[in-house]
C-alpha positions as CSV (number, residue, x, y, z in Angstrom):
1,M,21.1,1.0,-12.2
2,V,18.2,3.2,-11.2
3,E,15.4,1.4,-9.5
4,P,12.2,1.7,-11.7
5,A,9.1,3.3,-10.2
6,W,6.4,1.1,-8.8
7,I,3.6,3.7,-9.2
8,D,3.1,7.0,-11.0
9,P,4.6,10.2,-9.6
10,W,2.6,11.9,-6.9
11,Q,-0.2,14.0,-8.4
12,H,0.0,16.7,-5.7
13,T,2.3,17.6,-2.8
14,G,-0.4,18.3,-0.2
15,L,-1.6,16.0,2.5
16,P,-4.2,13.5,1.1
17,W,-7.2,15.3,2.6
18,Q,-6.1,18.9,1.7
19,G,-8.6,20.6,-0.5
20,T,-11.6,18.9,1.2
21,D,-12.1,20.4,4.7
22,E,-8.6,21.3,5.5
23,E,-9.0,23.2,8.7
24,T,-11.0,20.5,10.4
25,A,-9.0,17.7,8.8
26,N,-5.6,19.0,9.9
27,A,-6.9,19.2,13.5
28,L,-6.9,15.4,13.7
29,P,-3.8,13.4,14.8
30,A,-2.3,11.8,11.8
31,H,0.2,8.8,11.6
32,V,2.1,7.7,8.6
33,L,2.6,4.0,8.1
34,V,5.9,3.5,6.2
35,D,7.0,0.3,4.4
36,R,10.7,0.3,4.7
37,A,11.0,-2.8,2.4
38,F,11.0,-0.2,-0.4
39,A,13.8,1.8,1.2
40,P,15.7,-0.4,3.8
41,T,18.3,2.4,4.4
42,A,15.8,5.0,5.3
43,C,15.8,4.6,9.0
44,E,18.1,7.5,9.7
45,S,16.1,9.8,7.4
46,L,12.9,8.9,9.2
47,H,14.3,9.5,12.7
48,A,15.5,12.9,11.5
49,L,12.0,13.8,10.5
50,S,10.2,12.8,13.7
51,A,11.1,11.7,17.2
52,S,7.9,9.7,17.3
53,I,8.6,6.7,15.2
54,Q,7.9,3.1,16.1
55,P,9.1,-0.1,14.2
56,L,6.2,-2.5,14.2
57,F,8.3,-5.7,14.4
58,K,10.4,-4.6,17.3
59,H,10.2,-6.9,20.3
60,R,7.8,-9.1,18.2
61,Y,9.7,-10.8,15.5
62,A,13.4,-11.7,15.3
63,G,15.6,-12.4,12.3
64,E,18.8,-11.2,10.6
65,G,18.2,-8.0,8.7
66,L,14.6,-7.7,9.8
67,D,15.1,-4.4,11.7
68,R,16.0,-2.8,8.4
69,L,12.7,-4.0,6.8
70,S,10.3,-3.5,9.6
71,P,7.4,-1.2,8.8
72,C,7.3,1.9,11.0
73,L,4.6,4.2,12.3
74,L,5.6,7.8,12.3
75,T,3.4,10.4,14.0
76,L,3.1,13.7,12.0
77,P,3.9,16.8,14.1
78,D,1.0,18.9,15.4
79,D,2.6,22.1,14.4
80,A,1.4,23.0,10.8
81,R,4.8,24.0,9.5
82,A,6.6,21.1,11.0
83,R,4.0,18.8,9.7
84,E,4.4,20.2,6.2
85,R,8.2,19.8,6.3
86,C,7.9,16.2,7.5
87,W,5.3,15.4,4.8
88,Q,7.3,16.9,2.0
89,A,10.3,14.9,3.1
90,L,8.3,11.7,3.2
91,L,6.9,12.3,-0.3
92,G,10.5,12.8,-1.6
93,L,11.7,9.6,0.1
94,S,8.8,7.6,-1.4
95,L,8.7,9.0,-4.9
96,G,7.7,6.1,-7.2
97,A,6.9,3.7,-4.4
98,P,3.6,2.9,-2.6
99,M,5.4,2.9,0.8
100,L,3.3,5.5,2.6
101,S,-0.3,5.5,3.9
102,V,-1.8,7.8,6.5
103,L,-4.1,6.8,9.3
104,R,-6.1,9.2,11.5
105,T,-7.5,8.3,14.9
106,T,-8.2,10.0,18.2
107,A,-6.6,7.0,20.0
108,E,-3.2,7.1,21.5
109,P,-0.3,6.1,19.2
110,G,0.6,3.2,21.4
111,A,-3.0,1.8,21.0
112,L,-2.7,2.2,17.2
113,I,0.6,0.4,17.2
114,H,-0.9,-2.5,19.2
115,H,-3.9,-2.6,16.8
116,L,-1.6,-2.8,13.7
117,R,0.5,-5.6,15.2
118,R,-2.7,-7.6,15.9
119,I,-3.9,-7.3,12.3
120,W,-0.5,-8.0,10.8
121,E,-0.8,-11.8,11.3
122,A,-3.1,-14.1,9.3
123,E,-3.7,-17.7,8.5
124,S,-4.5,-19.3,5.2
125,S,-7.3,-21.7,4.4
126,V,-4.8,-24.6,5.0
127,G,-3.4,-23.3,8.2
128,E,-0.3,-21.6,6.9
129,P,0.9,-18.5,8.9
130,W,1.0,-15.2,6.9
131,L,2.3,-11.8,7.5
132,L,0.2,-9.2,5.7
133,R,1.9,-6.2,4.0
134,W,-0.4,-3.5,5.3
135,A,2.3,-0.9,4.9
136,D,2.4,-1.5,1.1
137,G,-0.4,0.7,-0.1
138,R,-1.2,-1.6,-3.1
139,A,-1.3,-4.7,-0.8
140,A,-3.5,-2.9,1.8
141,A,-6.1,-1.8,-0.9
142,V,-6.3,-5.4,-2.2
143,L,-6.5,-6.9,1.3
144,L,-9.3,-4.5,2.3
145,E,-11.2,-5.4,-0.8
146,A,-10.9,-9.1,-0.1
147,L,-12.0,-9.0,3.5
148,D,-15.5,-10.0,4.5
149,G,-17.7,-7.6,6.5
150,D,-16.6,-8.7,10.0
151,Q,-12.9,-8.8,9.1
152,R,-13.1,-5.3,7.5
153,R,-14.8,-3.9,10.6
154,R,-12.1,-5.4,12.8
155,V,-9.3,-3.9,10.7
156,L,-10.9,-0.4,10.5
157,A,-12.2,-0.2,14.1
158,G,-10.9,2.8,15.9
159,L,-9.8,4.7,12.8
160,Q,-11.3,7.9,11.5
161,D,-9.9,7.1,8.0
162,W,-7.0,5.5,6.2
163,Y,-5.5,7.1,3.1
164,L,-3.9,4.7,0.7
165,P,-1.7,5.6,-2.3
166,T,-3.1,4.6,-5.7
167,R,-1.1,3.4,-8.7
168,T,-1.8,6.6,-10.5
169,G,-0.1,8.7,-7.7
170,G,-3.3,9.8,-6.0
171,W,-4.9,8.9,-2.7
172,M,-7.8,6.7,-1.9
173,R,-9.8,7.4,1.3
174,V,-11.0,4.4,3.3
175,A,-13.5,5.4,5.9
176,G,-13.0,3.9,9.4
177,A,-15.5,3.3,12.2
178,G,-14.3,6.4,14.2
179,G,-13.9,6.5,18.0
180,P,-10.8,5.7,20.1
181,L,-11.6,1.9,20.5
182,F,-9.9,-0.8,18.4
183,A,-11.1,-4.4,18.1
184,I,-9.9,-6.6,20.9
185,D,-9.7,-9.8,18.9
186,A,-6.0,-10.9,18.9
187,S,-6.4,-14.0,16.8
188,P,-4.9,-14.1,13.3
189,L,-7.2,-13.0,10.4
190,M,-8.5,-16.2,8.7
191,F,-8.7,-16.3,4.9
192,T,-10.8,-18.6,2.9
193,A,-9.8,-20.3,-0.4
194,V,-12.1,-17.8,-2.3
195,Q,-10.4,-14.8,-0.7
196,E,-7.0,-16.3,-1.4
197,A,-7.9,-16.7,-5.1
198,A,-8.8,-13.0,-5.3
199,L,-5.5,-12.1,-3.7
200,R,-3.6,-14.3,-6.0
201,R,-5.1,-12.7,-9.1
202,Q,-4.1,-9.3,-7.9
203,S,-0.6,-10.4,-7.0
204,Q,-0.1,-11.8,-10.5
205,A,-0.9,-8.5,-12.1
206,D,1.7,-6.7,-9.9
207,A,4.3,-9.4,-10.6
208,I,3.8,-9.1,-14.4
209,A,3.8,-5.3,-14.2
210,R,7.1,-5.4,-12.2
211,F,8.7,-7.7,-14.8
212,V,7.9,-5.2,-17.5
213,L,8.9,-2.1,-15.5
214,Q,12.3,-3.6,-14.8
215,R,12.9,-3.9,-18.5
216,P,12.5,-0.4,-20.0
217,S,13.1,-1.7,-23.6
218,L,9.7,-3.5,-23.4
219,R,7.6,-0.4,-23.1
220,P,7.3,3.1,-24.6
221,D,9.2,5.9,-22.9
222,D,6.0,7.8,-22.0
223,M,4.2,4.8,-20.5
224,M,3.4,5.2,-16.8
225,P,3.6,2.3,-14.3
226,S,-0.2,2.4,-13.8
227,H,-0.7,1.8,-17.6
228,V,1.6,-1.2,-17.5
229,H,-0.4,-2.6,-14.5
230,R,-3.6,-1.9,-16.3
231,C,-2.4,-3.9,-19.3
232,A,-1.6,-6.9,-17.0
233,E,-5.0,-6.6,-15.3
234,V,-6.9,-6.6,-18.7
235,V,-4.9,-9.6,-20.0
236,L,-5.5,-11.7,-16.8
237,A,-9.2,-10.8,-16.9
238,R,-9.4,-12.0,-20.6
239,L,-7.7,-15.2,-19.8
240,A,-9.9,-15.8,-16.7
241,R,-13.1,-15.3,-18.9
242,R,-11.7,-18.1,-21.1
243,G,-10.9,-20.3,-18.1
244,I,-7.2,-20.1,-18.7
245,D,-4.7,-19.9,-15.8
246,H,-1.4,-19.7,-17.5
247,L,1.1,-17.2,-16.0
248,A,3.7,-17.5,-18.7
249,L,1.0,-16.8,-21.4
250,A,-0.2,-13.8,-19.3
251,H,3.4,-12.4,-19.3
252,R,3.7,-12.8,-23.1
253,M,0.3,-11.2,-23.8
254,T,1.0,-8.3,-21.4
255,V,4.4,-7.6,-23.1
256,K,2.5,-7.6,-26.5
257,A,-0.2,-5.2,-25.1
258,V,2.5,-2.9,-23.6
259,T,4.4,-2.8,-26.9
260,A,1.2,-1.8,-28.8
261,W,0.3,0.8,-26.2
262,D,-0.6,4.3,-27.4
263,A,-0.7,7.3,-25.0
264,R,-3.8,8.5,-26.9
265,S,-5.7,5.4,-25.8
266,A,-4.4,5.3,-22.2
267,G,-7.8,5.6,-20.8
268,E,-9.1,2.6,-22.8
269,D,-8.7,-1.1,-22.1
270,A,-5.5,-2.6,-23.4
């Protein structure tokens, strides 16, 4: 069985910033954060692309099979041709999955690794320990949106920018604070109940969309993953406005909306 896509195909094959100020942009060191949970067997492929690759969980967390799932940071080569070859291979590996994001910083790779490890841990409003999936582009975008001002500044300190994949196969630029210095706070990020509610709503939309995407018979052949997710978002918003929190009902309403979907109205609300 072929694994269904999580997001739409990549819209273009260039680096995320190409077409803006390419000459200046390409001069900055760039690092690719890879979520290997989408491709657990990709380790050998990644090492073949770059000698500079670091698993984030190594020497920090232990567990059976964890090495195969550990997110990795891969530094893109400085040479333009080598960088292009590496990037094209990464795009091919990640087709249909939000498993790549690109961080640019003038800091040393080791400092960036240390920073990422410090923001990977969080604590819920009731004291539960969390590991945050920053390497999943969808999760990273949702997390950044949920953070308060101080938390966001801590996460983005030391970064020039962070390019996250969108559900439509494009890239979203998140501006960093610039400079080589990262935040020194090593405590877990603390989430409030309000923040958790926002994260929960977003996770529900992804869960419903995944349910539909794994069942091709439920959707038209020409329906993109982003359209399925949009249907789920609209349904959940409608129920929320009516004060209804009923996940099974949201599933049924989304399947109905997907079945009635028309490519001509793809830009409209479901």
